[in-house]
N, C-alpha and C positions, 0 to 999 in steps of 0.2 A: 398084930402086925398084918396078918392075912386080911383082917377086916379093913385096915387102913388102905392096903394095896387095892382091895376090891373097890373101896369107895373112890379112890383116885382114878381108877380105871373107868368106873361108871361116869365120873365127872368129865373125864376127857372125851368119852364117847358122846356124852350129852352136848358138849361144846362143839364137837365136830359136826354133829347132826344139825345144830342150830346155826352154824356158820353159813353165810350166804354163798350160794354157788355162783361162779362166774357166768355172766350173760352169754347166751348162745347167739352166734351170728347166723341168721336164717336167710336162705335163698327163697324168694317168692317166685314160684314158677307155675306153669299150667297144671301140674299135678301135686304141688307142694303147698299146702295151706296151713302149715304149722307156724303159729305166731307166738310161741312161748318165749322167743328171744327177739332181739332187734332185727328188723329187715335191713340187711346191708347189701343185698345183691338181688337183682331182678333177672330172673332166669329166661333163657331162650324159649320162645314159644308163648310167653306171657302176652295177653291181649287186654286192651283197655278201650272203652268208648266213653267219650265225655263231651263237654261243652266248653269252648274257649271264646274269650272276648278280648278285643283290642281297642284301646282308646288313644287317640292322637289329637292334640290341640295345639295350634300355632297362632301367633298374633304378631302383627307388625304395624308400625306407624311411620309415616314419612311426611315431612313438612317442606314445601317448596313455594317460595314467593307468597307467603301468607295463606297458602292453602294447605290444610292438614288432611291427609288421607289415612284412615285406619281400616285395617282388614284383619279378619280372623277366620280360621278354618278349623272345624271340629269334625273328626271322623270316628265312627263307631262301626266295628265289624264283629258279628256274632255268628257262630255256627258250630256244627258237630265235628269232632275229631275222632278218628280211629287210629289206634296205635298197636304195633306188633313188634316184639323184641326179636331181632335177627340173631343176636348172640347175647350172652350175659351183659346187662347194663347198656346195651346199644339198641335204641328203639327207632323204628321207621314209622312216621305218622302221616296221615292224609287229612287235611283240614279244608273244608269248604265253608266259606263265610258269606253272609249277606253284608253288603258294604253300603253305608249311608254317610254321605259327606254334606256338611252345611257350610256355605260360604256367606259371610256378611261383610259389607264394606260401607264406610261412611266418608263423605267428603265435606269439610267445613270451610267456607270462604266468607269472610266478613260477617260472621255470626249466623250464616245460613247453612243448614246441614242437609245433605242429600244422602239417603240411605238406600242400598240395594242388597238383596239377598237371594240365594237360590239353593236348591237341594239337589244332590246328585245320588243316584241309586246304581248299584252294581253288584258284582259277584267277584270274590277273590278265592282262588284255589291254590294251595301250597302243599308240597311234599317236603317233610323235614326229616333230618337225621339228627338224633340227640344222644349224647352220652351222659350217663348218670354216675356221678362221683359220690360215694357214700360219705355222709358227715356224721352219722350216728343217730340213734333214737328215731329212725324212720325218715330222716331228712336226707335229701340228695341235692347236690349242686348240678345244674343241667345246662351246659352250653350246647348250642345247636346251630345248624345251617339248613337253609331250605330254599326252594325255588318253585316257580309255578307261573300262573298267568292271571289276568283280570280283565273285566269288562265293566264299564260304567257309562251312564248316560244322563244328560240333564237338558231341560228346556230353558232357554235364555231369551229375554225380550230383545227385540231389535232396537238399536240406538236411534234409528230414523223414525220408528213407529213402535212405541212400547206396547201397543195393543197386539202386535204380531210377535211370534216367537220362532226361534230356530232351535233345532235339536243338535246338541253336541255330544258325540260318542267318542269314547277313548278305549282302546284295546291295546294289550301288550303283555310283556313279561313282568315277573316280580321275583325279588329275592329277599331273604330274611336272615338276620343274624340275631340269635337269642342268647341271653344269659339270665338264668333264673333259678328258683328253688322249687323243689317238689317235696311234699310231705305225704307219706303213706300212713294215714290215720289208723288204718286197719288193713288186713289182706284184701279187702273188697273196695275200699274207698280212698281216693287220693285227691289232694288239692295242690295247685301250682300257681306261681306268680313269677313274672319275668319282665325284663326290659327288652323290648324288641326294636331293632333297627330295620325298617322296612323300606325297600327301594322299588319304585315303579318306573318302567320305561316302555314307551310305545308311541302310537300315533293318534292324534286327536283330529277328528273330521267333523265338519259342520256344513249345513246347507248353504250352498253358494259361496263358500270360502275355501281357500287352499288348505291342504293338510298341514298340521303342525306336529313337530316332534315333542315328546314329553319325557322329562327326566325328573323324578320327584323323590326326595329322601325325607323320611319321617322317623322320629323317635317316639315310641309309645309304650304304654303300660298294658300288659297282658295278664289276665287272671282266668282261671278255669278250675274245673273239677271233673273227676272221672270215676268210672266204675270198672273194677278189675274182674275179668272172667276167664 
């Protein structure tokens, strides 16, 4: 009898030891690098540096009186991002991007096509506030709001004499609304993807022409990666 009780006790202890322990919820912070459980909280004082990129493409086509006009604009912005967590799961980021836009337009009348294209270069700077909602297994939902400014410039041929060009410069403010996902692959490496609504507003100036107001709204795709330190 004693032998049977001892055997049952030993079996129970063995099963208890073999049973999986519940996963730990870890806070990833400036002094906490323990990754034995899931990262479900990003602690105050955590810092990241990374690279973000935004791609926007728009296309439109208009037909009037037998003339078809097609136009497209593609914009790519790439640059470094520095992020600091003010409190748990609330990050403040500074992003400075090089901005490249390419416009292409074609007009077709009676089978004859005329094509025009130009490239615009500039800089876009934004400060964003993002909140991280834990989804489990290192994934976070990240809504965010941001604001900043931009500058861009391009050279455009004159309609009266295509051999001559005028410089068009646009400056103003910018705002951004983001909704995306972030994945902490490890306590040191993170990847992110989001849909960005980007608005630009300002003034466009050109040689020998009156100033024009600009209000531009774009929806784009943003991807990036970062290093945690």
